[in-house]
N, C-alpha and C positions, 0 to 999 in steps of 0.2 A: 596854872603855874606850879612848877615843881617845888616841893618844900626844900628847905636848906639841907635837911637830913638826906633827902634823896640825892641831891647834887653831890653831897659829900660821899655817899656810897658809890656813886658813879665814878667820882674822881679817884677814890681809893682803888676801885676795880681797874681803872685805866693805868694807874701808877703800878699796880701789881703786875699787870700784863706786860708793861714795858720792862720792869725789872726781871720778870721771868724770861722774856725774850733775850735780854742782855746776858743773863746767866747761861741760857742755852747756847748762845753764840760763843761766849767765852769757853764753855766746856767743849764745844765742837772744835774750836781752834786747838785747844790742848790735846784733845783726842787725835785730831788730824796730825799734829806734830808727832805724837807718840807712835802713830801708825808709820810715819815716814822714818822715824828713828829706828824702829824695830823691823821695818820692812821697807827700806829705802827704795828697793825695786819692787813695785807692785807686780804680783803674779799676773800674767797675761789674762785678758778677759775671756769669759766662757766661750764666746763665739770663736775666738782663735783656737782655744783648746779643742773645740768640737771639730773645727776644720782640720787641725793637725792629726787628731785621732783617727780620722777617716783614712789617712794615708800612712799611719804608723804601721810597722810590721812587727811580727813576733820576734824577729832577730835582734831587736834593740840596737841596731846600728852597725858600726863599722865591722870589717871582716873578723877581727879578733875579739870584739866586744861580746862578753858573755851576756846571756839573757838574765833577767831578774836582778838588775843592779839595784842595790838598796839605797835608800836616802842616806846621805852623808858619806857614801862610799866614793873614794877617790877614783876617777875613771879615766883621766888623761890630762894632757897639757895643751893649753891654748897659747899660741905664739903669734904676735903681730909685730914684726920688726919695725914697721913705720913709726910706732909709738913706743918702741923698746919694751913691749909687754911680754912677759912669760908668766903664765898664771896656772895654778892647779884648777882642775874642774871636778866638782863633786855633783853627784846626783841629788836634785832637790833645790828648792828656792826658799827654804825657811831660814830663820835666824842662824841655826847651827851650821848651815852651809855657807850663806852669804857673808858671815862674819869672818870666814877664813879662806874662801875660794870663790871662783866663778861658779854659778849654779846652772845646771842643765835642767830645763823644764821637763819633768817626767811625761807630760802630755805630748811632747814633740818627739820626733825621731832622733836617732843618733847621726852624727855626720857620716856621709857616705851612702845613706839610704835615700830613696826618692822622697822628697818632702823637705820642709824647713826645720832644721835643728835650731832650737832657741836657747841661747845662753844669756843669763842675767847677772849683773853685778852692781854694787853700789856706785853712785855717781861720785862719792868721796872715797874711792877705793880703786879697784882694778880698772874701771871704765871711766876714770876721771878725764882722760884725754881722748875719749872715743870720738868726739866731734872733729878731731884733727885728721881722721881718715879720709882719703880721697879715692875716687874710682881708680882701679888699677892696683891699689895697695893689696898686698898678699897677707893672708893669715893661714895658719895650719892648725890642725887638731891631731895630736899624736897620742896613740895608745902604746901598749907594750909591744905590739907587732904590726902596727899600721899607722901611716900618716896620710891624712887627707888634706889637699891644698885647695884654697878658695881665693877668689879675687873679688875685692869690694866693687859692687856695682852702683852703690849710691846710699844716701842717708836721708832721713826725713824726721821732722818733729811733729808728733801727733798728740791730740788730747788723750789723756788717760781714759781707757775704756774703748778706744777706737779698735775696730776689728782689724786684724793683721792677716793678709792673704797668705795662703799656703802655696807651695810650688810642686810641680810634678817631678822635677829633676832635683838632685841633691843641692841643698843650699843651706846657708847659715843666717840667722838673724841675731844680732847683738843688741840687747835691750837694757837701757838704763834711764833714770829719771833726768829731766831737763828743767832748768839749767844745771850744769855740774857745780859741785862744791856747795850746793844748797843743803842746809841741815834741817830745813822745814819741809812741810808737805808741798809737793809741786804738782800742778795739774796736768803737766805734759810729760812725754817721754820721748827719748831719742832712739830711733831704730836705724841700725846700720845693716845693710844686706850685702851678702856675698854669695857668689855661685861657684860650684866646684869646677876645678880645671884639671884635677888629676889626683891619683891615689897610688901609694906604693907600699908593698909589704916589706917589713924590715927585719923581723925577728925579735925575740924577747929581750931587748937590751935596755929597756926603760924601767927605771925604778922611781916613780914619782913620789912615793912615800919618803925616800931618803932625800931626794932632790929638794923637797919643799919643807923640810923640817925647820929651816931657818925662817921661812915665811910664817909658820905657825908661832914659833917662839917670839917673833918680832911683835906679836900682838900682846905680849905678856906685860902690860903696864899696870901699875897699881898706885893707889893713893897712899899718902903717908898718915892718913887719919888712924888713930888708935882704934882697937876693936870696939871699945865702949862707944866711941863716937860713930863708927860705922853701923852699929846696931840701931842708931837713930833713923837710918834710912837715907842714904846719900846719893842714890842713883837718880837719873832724870825721870824714871818712872815714878819715883816717890817725891819729887820736887818739881813744881811747875816753873818753867822758864821758856819764853818764846825764843827759839833758836834762829840765828841768822845764817851767815855763810862762813865757810872755812877758807882761810888763805894760808898757803904754804910758802915760806920764805927760805930760799937756798936749799930746798929739799932735793934729794936725789930722785931720779925717775923711778928707781926701784921702790923707794919708800912711798912716793906719791901714789904709785899703782900697786898698792898692797893694802892689807887690812890695818896697817900700822896707824895711819891718821885717825881713823874712827876709834881704834882701841885707845890711843893716847888721849883723844878728846874725852872719852868716857872716864878715864882716870882723872883727867883735869877737872871735869865737872864734879866728880865725887869730892875732890879736894876743895873745890869752890863751895859746894853746898856744906861740906864739913866746916869750913871757915865761918859760914853764916850761922850754923848751929852752935859752934863753940863760942863765938863772940856774943850771940844773942843770949846765951845762958851764962855769960861771963865765966866760962870754964877755962881758966888760965892753963891748966895742965893739958887739956885737949889742944888748945891753941899752940902751946909750946911744942908739942909733938908735930903738929901740922906745919908750923912756921918757925923753925928754930932760929933764934936771934932776931926775929921780926916782932916789933911791938904791935899789940892789938890796936887797930884804928879806933880812936875815941868815938867817931861817928857810928861805928858798928857795935861797940860794947853796949849790951843791953837792948839793942834795937832789933827789929824784925823788918824784913822786906815786905812792904805792903803790896808791892807790884813792880814788875819789870816794865818800864815805860818805853823800852826800845829792844829790838832783837839782841840776843847775846851772840856777838860775833867772835869767832875763834881764829887765832893766828898761831901757827906752829912754826917756830924758827929753828933752823938747823945750821950746823957748822960741819964741814967736811962730810956731809951726807948723813950725819946723826942728829936727831932732835935734841935741842938744848933747852928750850923753854916753850911754854904755851902762854899766850896773852889773851885774856878775855876782856871784852869791852862791851859796856851796856849803860843804860840809865835806869836807876831804881828810885822808888819812893820809899823812904825809911819811916817807920813808925816807932816812936820811943827813942831812947838813946840821947846823945848830946846834941844831935843835929837832925831832927826830923825834917822830912821834906824830900824834894827831888834832887838827885845828884847824878852827875856822870861818874862812872866807876871803871877803873882799870885794875885788873888783877894779873900779876906776873907770876907764873908758876914754873920754876926751874925743874928740869928733868935730870935726876941723878941716876944714871944707869937706866933702870926701869921704874923708878919711884918718883912720883910727882909731889913737890912740896910748895909752900907759899913763899915767894921771894919778896913781894911787895903788894900792898893793897891801898890804892890811893883814890881820893874823891876830889871832884872839882865842881 
């Protein structure tokens, strides 16, 4: 018969293993969310890259497209009238490209060349309405002196990591995460395929840099947190929170299919985390800058969020096409303060021009 000490050692070992597994699971969730936040469109799997590289040509695409396009370089305009989309296209699929444009996968050909040209965009951005496309819908890719026309042939939802077949004739694949409006890591992606039906040379009358200057400036949202508070680290990378979904109310199609929602969400989250830091430290001056005229909630004063017990859902409300406020909803467990324990929490963040402040912070 085992001694009591041996039984205790085995029990401690089992408990330690369970805690270690739980910690790994929690860390994995947080990391997965950060990966989606920073790369909402996962770059196509290596099998797809290899297949497309076999048919890529040194010409790098359409008739007037110069070889050697650099990452981040604006290369053309993608237009899809059926969903009222007109979007700038940049070479590359990293953060710096997908935060402001539709990205062209450098491992794929350019439109107009035999093979599949692959474009990626965030599911909470340019491709939020991609699932509305139907066979027969038209899309065009326009450069300074060339326009290539495609017709949608179909769409499918596939697990992330599934190989994507190439084509011998010119085609386009539009790739985004599925389902749309998800702010968390998604295991599936939506692929919309289109085949070329014509191309025309137009002459150098396109100035995409000037045309999309408003698109880039529309992403210039910021938090009202003072610099000293921002120095505490207010981004989602620096503060853990399980993200839910985004819901747009009365948004214009132009805003919905732009980098604006994600940029505004980022500024709203910085304001939200700033409020938690300011209240937790009972820093009245920080709170006053973040939330002018709004009293610090007694539940939050001196408290810390021990855990988010529900995904943090984001609602962006608009009036006459312009964002007016962001509403965050979640459930949290508070430690310390006047009311420790679990609470439903709603934070309303008005948008003043491009600056996000705290308008109300309520618990139930």
